[in-house]
MIDO-271637 format. One record per residue: x, y, z of N, C-alpha, C in turn; residue number from 1. Coordinates in nm, 4 decimals, always signed. Layout:
BEGIN
@neast: X	nnorth: Y	nup: Z	caeast: X	canorth: Y	caup: Z	ceast: X	cnorth: Y	cup: Z	resi: NUM
...
***
This chain:
BEGIN
@neast: +2.3711	nnorth: +3.2309	nup: +15.4157	caeast: +2.3059	canorth: +3.3109	caup: +15.3147	ceast: +2.3986	cnorth: +3.3214	cup: +15.1940	resi: 1
@neast: +2.3522	nnorth: +3.2802	nup: +15.0824	caeast: +2.4301	canorth: +3.2893	caup: +14.9606	ceast: +2.3904	cnorth: +3.4168	cup: +14.8856	resi: 2
@neast: +2.4897	nnorth: +3.4865	nup: +14.8352	caeast: +2.4655	canorth: +3.6122	caup: +14.7652	ceast: +2.4458	cnorth: +3.5871	cup: +14.6163	resi: 3
@neast: +2.3513	nnorth: +3.6585	nup: +14.5577	caeast: +2.3293	canorth: +3.6497	caup: +14.4139	ceast: +2.4355	cnorth: +3.7341	cup: +14.3424	resi: 4
@neast: +2.4554	nnorth: +3.7131	nup: +14.2124	caeast: +2.5518	canorth: +3.7957	caup: +14.1387	ceast: +2.5201	cnorth: +3.9451	cup: +14.1443	resi: 5
@neast: +2.3936	nnorth: +3.9799	nup: +14.1430	caeast: +2.3542	canorth: +4.1215	caup: +14.1528	ceast: +2.3928	cnorth: +4.1793	cup: +14.2882	resi: 6
@neast: +2.3719	nnorth: +4.1019	nup: +14.3940	caeast: +2.4074	canorth: +4.1479	caup: +14.5278	ceast: +2.5593	cnorth: +4.1619	cup: +14.5421	resi: 7
@neast: +2.6345	nnorth: +4.0664	nup: +14.4875	caeast: +2.7812	canorth: +4.0746	caup: +14.4915	ceast: +2.8302	cnorth: +4.2003	cup: +14.4191	resi: 8
@neast: +2.7750	nnorth: +4.2280	nup: +14.3032	caeast: +2.8138	canorth: +4.3456	caup: +14.2249	ceast: +2.7845	cnorth: +4.4731	cup: +14.3041	resi: 9
@neast: +2.6691	nnorth: +4.4786	nup: +14.3690	caeast: +2.6312	canorth: +4.5945	caup: +14.4500	ceast: +2.7276	cnorth: +4.6116	cup: +14.5682	resi: 10
@neast: +2.7597	nnorth: +4.5016	nup: +14.6366	caeast: +2.8508	canorth: +4.5094	caup: +14.7512	ceast: +2.9922	cnorth: +4.5476	cup: +14.7078	resi: 11
@neast: +3.0365	nnorth: +4.4992	nup: +14.5922	caeast: +3.1676	canorth: +4.5378	caup: +14.5410	ceast: +3.1722	cnorth: +4.6882	cup: +14.5144	resi: 12
@neast: +3.0628	nnorth: +4.7435	nup: +14.4626	caeast: +3.0601	canorth: +4.8873	caup: +14.4362	ceast: +3.0657	cnorth: +4.9672	cup: +14.5663	resi: 13
@neast: +3.0006	nnorth: +4.9174	nup: +14.6701	caeast: +3.0059	canorth: +4.9850	caup: +14.8004	ceast: +3.1439	cnorth: +4.9736	cup: +14.8639	resi: 14
@neast: +3.2104	nnorth: +4.8606	nup: +14.8439	caeast: +3.3401	canorth: +4.8359	caup: +14.9073	ceast: +3.4540	cnorth: +4.9111	cup: +14.8399	resi: 15
@neast: +3.4304	nnorth: +4.9616	nup: +14.7203	caeast: +3.5370	canorth: +5.0267	caup: +14.6447	ceast: +3.6047	cnorth: +5.1381	cup: +14.7241	resi: 16
@neast: +3.5287	nnorth: +5.2206	nup: +14.7926	caeast: +3.5841	canorth: +5.3353	caup: +14.8649	ceast: +3.6250	cnorth: +5.3041	cup: +15.0085	resi: 17
@neast: +3.6022	nnorth: +5.1826	nup: +15.0543	caeast: +3.6363	canorth: +5.1471	caup: +15.1921	ceast: +3.7864	cnorth: +5.1288	cup: +15.2094	resi: 18
@neast: +3.8330	nnorth: +5.1562	nup: +15.3280	caeast: +3.9713	canorth: +5.1268	caup: +15.3660	ceast: +3.9699	cnorth: +4.9983	cup: +15.4493	resi: 19
@neast: +4.0793	nnorth: +4.9205	nup: +15.4467	caeast: +4.0823	canorth: +4.7977	caup: +15.5272	ceast: +4.0640	cnorth: +4.8273	cup: +15.6758	resi: 20
@neast: +3.9742	nnorth: +4.7530	nup: +15.7388	caeast: +3.9473	canorth: +4.7684	caup: +15.8817	ceast: +4.0372	cnorth: +4.6748	cup: +15.9620	resi: 21
@neast: +4.0626	nnorth: +4.5570	nup: +15.9092	caeast: +4.1448	canorth: +4.4561	caup: +15.9752	ceast: +4.2722	cnorth: +4.4374	cup: +15.8929	resi: 22
@neast: +4.3873	nnorth: +4.4460	nup: +15.9596	caeast: +4.5169	canorth: +4.4239	caup: +15.8960	ceast: +4.5822	cnorth: +4.3035	cup: +15.9631	resi: 23
@neast: +4.6103	nnorth: +4.1999	nup: +15.8865	caeast: +4.6740	canorth: +4.0812	caup: +15.9422	ceast: +4.8245	cnorth: +4.0996	cup: +15.9450	resi: 24
@neast: +4.8870	nnorth: +4.0550	nup: +16.0552	caeast: +5.0311	canorth: +4.0667	caup: +16.0708	ceast: +5.1024	cnorth: +3.9373	cup: +16.0378	resi: 25
@neast: +5.2186	nnorth: +3.9199	nup: +16.0989	caeast: +5.3022	canorth: +3.8030	caup: +16.0716	ceast: +5.2369	cnorth: +3.6720	cup: +16.1137	resi: 26
@neast: +5.1556	nnorth: +3.6751	nup: +16.2178	caeast: +5.0920	canorth: +3.5521	caup: +16.2665	ceast: +4.9738	cnorth: +3.5097	cup: +16.1801	resi: 27
@neast: +4.9266	nnorth: +3.5982	nup: +16.0940	caeast: +4.8157	canorth: +3.5641	caup: +16.0050	ceast: +4.6828	cnorth: +3.5643	cup: +16.0775	resi: 28
@neast: +4.5932	nnorth: +3.4784	nup: +16.0327	caeast: +4.4581	canorth: +3.4703	caup: +16.0893	ceast: +4.4609	cnorth: +3.3872	cup: +16.2172	resi: 29
@neast: +4.4215	nnorth: +3.4490	nup: +16.3287	caeast: +4.4160	canorth: +3.3813	caup: +16.4581	ceast: +4.2748	cnorth: +3.3951	cup: +16.5150	resi: 30
@neast: +4.2514	nnorth: +3.3304	nup: +16.6274	caeast: +4.1215	canorth: +3.3397	caup: +16.6944	ceast: +4.0911	cnorth: +3.4841	cup: +16.7345	resi: 31
@neast: +4.1913	nnorth: +3.5565	nup: +16.7824	caeast: +4.1711	canorth: +3.6954	caup: +16.8248	ceast: +4.1327	cnorth: +3.7834	cup: +16.7056	resi: 32
@neast: +4.1955	nnorth: +3.7610	nup: +16.5912	caeast: +4.1633	canorth: +3.8379	caup: +16.4712	ceast: +4.0213	cnorth: +3.8060	cup: +16.4257	resi: 33
@neast: +3.9832	nnorth: +3.6785	nup: +16.4330	caeast: +3.8478	canorth: +3.6386	caup: +16.3939	ceast: +3.7440	cnorth: +3.7041	cup: +16.4855	resi: 34
@neast: +3.7772	nnorth: +3.7152	nup: +16.6144	caeast: +3.6849	canorth: +3.7799	caup: +16.7088	ceast: +3.6696	cnorth: +3.9283	cup: +16.6757	resi: 35
@neast: +3.7803	nnorth: +3.9973	nup: +16.6460	caeast: +3.7750	canorth: +4.1384	caup: +16.6086	ceast: +3.6983	cnorth: +4.1576	cup: +16.4777	resi: 36
@neast: +3.7203	nnorth: +4.0671	nup: +16.3830	caeast: +3.6489	canorth: +4.0743	caup: +16.2558	ceast: +3.4994	cnorth: +4.0549	cup: +16.2772	resi: 37
@neast: +3.4623	nnorth: +3.9639	nup: +16.3665	caeast: +3.3215	canorth: +3.9426	caup: +16.3982	ceast: +3.2572	cnorth: +4.0685	cup: +16.4538	resi: 38
@neast: +3.3284	nnorth: +4.1383	nup: +16.5405	caeast: +3.2766	canorth: +4.2635	caup: +16.5957	ceast: +3.2648	cnorth: +4.3709	cup: +16.4878	resi: 39
@neast: +3.3642	nnorth: +4.3783	nup: +16.3988	caeast: +3.3593	canorth: +4.4763	caup: +16.2904	ceast: +3.2438	cnorth: +4.4459	cup: +16.1950	resi: 40
@neast: +3.2178	nnorth: +4.3183	nup: +16.1679	caeast: +3.1055	canorth: +4.2810	caup: +16.0817	ceast: +2.9716	cnorth: +4.3130	cup: +16.1468	resi: 41
@neast: +2.9629	nnorth: +4.2996	nup: +16.2796	caeast: +2.8403	canorth: +4.3361	caup: +16.3501	ceast: +2.8102	cnorth: +4.4849	cup: +16.3334	resi: 42
@neast: +2.9144	nnorth: +4.5663	nup: +16.3334	caeast: +2.8969	canorth: +4.7110	caup: +16.3250	ceast: +2.8754	cnorth: +4.7561	cup: +16.1806	resi: 43
@neast: +2.9608	nnorth: +4.7102	nup: +16.0883	caeast: +2.9624	canorth: +4.7637	caup: +15.9515	ceast: +2.8938	cnorth: +4.6755	cup: +15.8479	resi: 44
@neast: +2.8869	nnorth: +4.5473	nup: +15.8695	caeast: +2.8335	canorth: +4.4464	caup: +15.7761	ceast: +2.9254	cnorth: +4.4206	cup: +15.6570	resi: 45
@neast: +2.9907	nnorth: +4.5204	nup: +15.6031	caeast: +3.0800	canorth: +4.5058	caup: +15.4885	ceast: +3.2180	cnorth: +4.5544	cup: +15.5307	resi: 46
@neast: +3.3183	nnorth: +4.4648	nup: +15.5248	caeast: +3.4499	canorth: +4.4951	caup: +15.5798	ceast: +3.5578	cnorth: +4.4527	cup: +15.4806	resi: 47
@neast: +3.6605	nnorth: +4.5376	nup: +15.4666	caeast: +3.7792	canorth: +4.5020	caup: +15.3902	ceast: +3.8860	cnorth: +4.4535	cup: +15.4867	resi: 48
@neast: +3.9563	nnorth: +4.3460	nup: +15.4469	caeast: +4.0635	canorth: +4.2893	caup: +15.5283	ceast: +4.1886	cnorth: +4.2834	cup: +15.4428	resi: 49
@neast: +4.3008	nnorth: +4.3341	nup: +15.4957	caeast: +4.4291	canorth: +4.3244	caup: +15.4268	ceast: +4.5029	cnorth: +4.2049	cup: +15.4849	resi: 50
@neast: +4.5307	nnorth: +4.1072	nup: +15.4002	caeast: +4.5931	canorth: +3.9831	caup: +15.4434	ceast: +4.7440	cnorth: +3.9996	cup: +15.4527	resi: 51
@neast: +4.8059	nnorth: +3.9133	nup: +15.5349	caeast: +4.9510	canorth: +3.9160	caup: +15.5479	ceast: +5.0139	cnorth: +3.8576	cup: +15.4223	resi: 52
@neast: +5.1433	nnorth: +3.8792	nup: +15.4082	caeast: +5.2154	canorth: +3.8293	caup: +15.2915	ceast: +5.2114	cnorth: +3.6777	cup: +15.2850	resi: 53
@neast: +5.2621	nnorth: +3.6255	nup: +15.1794	caeast: +5.2623	canorth: +3.4819	caup: +15.1600	ceast: +5.2110	cnorth: +3.4471	cup: +15.0228	resi: 54
@neast: +5.2130	nnorth: +3.3192	nup: +14.9944	caeast: +5.1664	canorth: +3.2771	caup: +14.8630	ceast: +5.0146	cnorth: +3.2696	cup: +14.8586	resi: 55
@neast: +4.9614	nnorth: +3.2411	nup: +14.7422	caeast: +4.8169	canorth: +3.2426	caup: +14.7212	ceast: +4.7463	cnorth: +3.1375	cup: +14.8061	resi: 56
@neast: +4.8068	nnorth: +3.0195	nup: +14.8209	caeast: +4.7454	canorth: +2.9136	caup: +14.9013	ceast: +4.7329	cnorth: +2.9548	cup: +15.0474	resi: 57
@neast: +4.8347	nnorth: +3.0237	nup: +15.0980	caeast: +4.8303	canorth: +3.0707	caup: +15.2368	ceast: +4.7206	cnorth: +3.1750	cup: +15.2553	resi: 58
@neast: +4.7075	nnorth: +3.2658	nup: +15.1583	caeast: +4.6017	canorth: +3.3674	caup: +15.1662	ceast: +4.4640	cnorth: +3.3025	cup: +15.1576	resi: 59
@neast: +4.4473	nnorth: +3.2023	nup: +15.0718	caeast: +4.3195	canorth: +3.1321	caup: +15.0604	ceast: +4.2844	cnorth: +3.0634	cup: +15.1932	resi: 60
@neast: +4.3846	nnorth: +3.0067	nup: +15.2603	caeast: +4.3609	canorth: +2.9429	caup: +15.3901	ceast: +4.3179	cnorth: +3.0469	cup: +15.4941	resi: 61
@neast: +4.3795	nnorth: +3.1645	nup: +15.4912	caeast: +4.3420	canorth: +3.2705	caup: +15.5840	ceast: +4.1984	cnorth: +3.3166	cup: +15.5584	resi: 62
@neast: +4.1625	nnorth: +3.3324	nup: +15.4318	caeast: +4.0266	canorth: +3.3745	caup: +15.3968	ceast: +3.9254	cnorth: +3.2704	cup: +15.4415	resi: 63
@neast: +3.9544	nnorth: +3.1431	nup: +15.4158	caeast: +3.8628	canorth: +3.0357	caup: +15.4559	ceast: +3.8469	cnorth: +3.0314	cup: +15.6070	resi: 64
@neast: +3.9556	nnorth: +3.0506	nup: +15.6806	caeast: +3.9491	canorth: +3.0503	caup: +15.8270	ceast: +3.8631	cnorth: +3.1656	cup: +15.8774	resi: 65
@neast: +3.8886	nnorth: +3.2872	nup: +15.8264	caeast: +3.8141	canorth: +3.4046	caup: +15.8738	ceast: +3.6659	cnorth: +3.3948	cup: +15.8371	resi: 66
@neast: +3.6368	nnorth: +3.3529	nup: +15.7158	caeast: +3.4967	canorth: +3.3400	caup: +15.6744	ceast: +3.4267	cnorth: +3.2302	cup: +15.7535	resi: 67
@neast: +3.4953	nnorth: +3.1214	nup: +15.7785	caeast: +3.4357	canorth: +3.0116	caup: +15.8549	ceast: +3.4103	cnorth: +3.0485	cup: +16.0000	resi: 68
@neast: +3.5037	nnorth: +3.1192	nup: +16.0623	caeast: +3.4898	canorth: +3.1575	caup: +16.2024	ceast: +3.3818	cnorth: +3.2625	cup: +16.2238	resi: 69
@neast: +3.3631	nnorth: +3.3513	nup: +16.1263	caeast: +3.2681	canorth: +3.4621	caup: +16.1445	ceast: +3.1349	cnorth: +3.4390	cup: +16.0751	resi: 70
@neast: +3.1267	nnorth: +3.3404	nup: +15.9865	caeast: +3.0039	canorth: +3.3170	caup: +15.9119	ceast: +2.9814	cnorth: +3.4208	cup: +15.8032	resi: 71
@neast: +3.0891	nnorth: +3.4807	nup: +15.7539	caeast: +3.0802	canorth: +3.5868	caup: +15.6539	ceast: +3.0898	cnorth: +3.5283	cup: +15.5129	resi: 72
@neast: +3.0396	nnorth: +3.6050	nup: +15.4173	caeast: +3.0469	canorth: +3.5700	caup: +15.2747	ceast: +3.1636	cnorth: +3.6451	cup: +15.2115	resi: 73
@neast: +3.2401	nnorth: +3.5760	nup: +15.1298	caeast: +3.3480	canorth: +3.6379	caup: +15.0550	ceast: +3.2870	cnorth: +3.7086	cup: +14.9337	resi: 74
@neast: +3.2997	nnorth: +3.8405	nup: +14.9299	caeast: +3.2427	canorth: +3.9193	caup: +14.8215	ceast: +3.3430	cnorth: +3.9352	cup: +14.7078	resi: 75
@neast: +3.4701	nnorth: +3.9640	nup: +14.7432	caeast: +3.5698	canorth: +3.9925	caup: +14.6413	ceast: +3.7091	cnorth: +3.9717	cup: +14.6986	resi: 76
@neast: +3.8005	nnorth: +3.9236	nup: +14.6133	caeast: +3.9415	canorth: +3.9116	caup: +14.6479	ceast: +4.0233	cnorth: +3.9778	cup: +14.5378	resi: 77
@neast: +4.1096	nnorth: +4.0679	nup: +14.5770	caeast: +4.2035	canorth: +4.1284	caup: +14.4830	ceast: +4.3387	cnorth: +4.1356	cup: +14.5534	resi: 78
@neast: +4.4336	nnorth: +4.0576	nup: +14.5067	caeast: +4.5667	canorth: +4.0578	caup: +14.5660	ceast: +4.5622	cnorth: +4.0201	cup: +14.7128	resi: 79
@neast: +4.6073	nnorth: +4.1107	nup: +14.7976	caeast: +4.6116	canorth: +4.0864	caup: +14.9418	ceast: +4.4907	cnorth: +4.1448	cup: +15.0145	resi: 80
@neast: +4.3890	nnorth: +4.1869	nup: +14.9406	caeast: +4.2688	canorth: +4.2463	caup: +14.9997	ceast: +4.1493	cnorth: +4.1547	cup: +14.9748	resi: 81
@neast: +4.0694	nnorth: +4.1333	nup: +15.0784	caeast: +3.9457	canorth: +4.0568	caup: +15.0649	ceast: +3.8329	cnorth: +4.1388	cup: +15.1266	resi: 82
@neast: +3.7160	nnorth: +4.1322	nup: +15.0650	caeast: +3.5971	canorth: +4.2007	caup: +15.1149	ceast: +3.5009	cnorth: +4.0944	cup: +15.1661	resi: 83
@neast: +3.4586	nnorth: +4.1082	nup: +15.2919	caeast: +3.3677	canorth: +4.0129	caup: +15.3552	ceast: +3.2382	cnorth: +4.0830	cup: +15.3943	resi: 84
@neast: +3.1278	nnorth: +4.0091	nup: +15.3862	caeast: +2.9961	canorth: +4.0622	caup: +15.4203	ceast: +2.9233	cnorth: +3.9628	cup: +15.5102	resi: 85
@neast: +2.8606	nnorth: +4.0163	nup: +15.6142	caeast: +2.7705	canorth: +3.9363	caup: +15.6980	ceast: +2.6560	cnorth: +4.0261	cup: +15.7424	resi: 86
@neast: +2.5339	nnorth: +3.9839	nup: +15.7127	caeast: +2.4134	canorth: +4.0596	caup: +15.7476	ceast: +2.3962	cnorth: +4.0636	cup: +15.8996	resi: 87
@neast: +2.3704	nnorth: +4.1814	nup: +15.9532	caeast: +2.3360	canorth: +4.1974	caup: +16.0934	ceast: +2.1841	cnorth: +4.1832	cup: +16.1022	resi: 88
@neast: +2.1366	nnorth: +4.0713	nup: +16.1534	caeast: +1.9935	canorth: +4.0406	caup: +16.1535	ceast: +1.9128	cnorth: +4.1341	cup: +16.2439	resi: 89
@neast: +1.9700	nnorth: +4.1798	nup: +16.3565	caeast: +1.8967	canorth: +4.2667	caup: +16.4481	ceast: +1.8871	cnorth: +4.4101	cup: +16.3967	resi: 90
@neast: +1.9954	nnorth: +4.4597	nup: +16.3339	caeast: +1.9992	canorth: +4.5990	caup: +16.2896	ceast: +2.0696	cnorth: +4.6077	cup: +16.1543	resi: 91
@neast: +2.0007	nnorth: +4.5689	nup: +16.0442	caeast: +2.0653	canorth: +4.5717	caup: +15.9130	ceast: +2.1008	cnorth: +4.7149	cup: +15.8694	resi: 92
@neast: +2.2214	nnorth: +4.7313	nup: +15.8183	caeast: +2.2693	canorth: +4.8630	caup: +15.7745	ceast: +2.2551	cnorth: +4.8811	cup: +15.6243	resi: 93
@neast: +2.2750	nnorth: +4.7723	nup: +15.5484	caeast: +2.2746	canorth: +4.7803	caup: +15.4028	ceast: +2.1493	cnorth: +4.7127	cup: +15.3459	resi: 94
@neast: +2.0868	nnorth: +4.7802	nup: +15.2518	caeast: +1.9714	canorth: +4.7225	caup: +15.1831	ceast: +2.0228	cnorth: +4.6569	cup: +15.0549	resi: 95
@neast: +2.0120	nnorth: +4.5251	nup: +15.0477	caeast: +2.0600	canorth: +4.4509	caup: +14.9314	ceast: +1.9538	cnorth: +4.4438	cup: +14.8233	resi: 96
@neast: +1.9947	nnorth: +4.4554	nup: +14.6964	caeast: +1.8977	canorth: +4.4330	caup: +14.5886	ceast: +1.8605	cnorth: +4.2862	cup: +14.5813	resi: 97
@neast: +1.7492	nnorth: +4.2566	nup: +14.5168	caeast: +1.7071	canorth: +4.1180	caup: +14.5051	ceast: +1.7823	cnorth: +4.0482	cup: +14.4018	resi: 98
***
């Protein structure tokens, strides 16, 4: 599912007050972290993730891995924080604008 610019703007506004749910450590993005992120996305649909240190290329690789493993959309990246969204088809929590 690709998000429209209006939907991205709406999700960014919702994510502003959120605290990071997933914090990556020294090992970075692993299968276990992707599994936990998948569970958090099932519950919340919109999740903030704080990435581990490193250069920009390393953070981009972590984001690509997590989004690919969970099927989530990257809504926003600011520094070491990324906001991911995945619609829960059985029990949607957020109503997206068209």
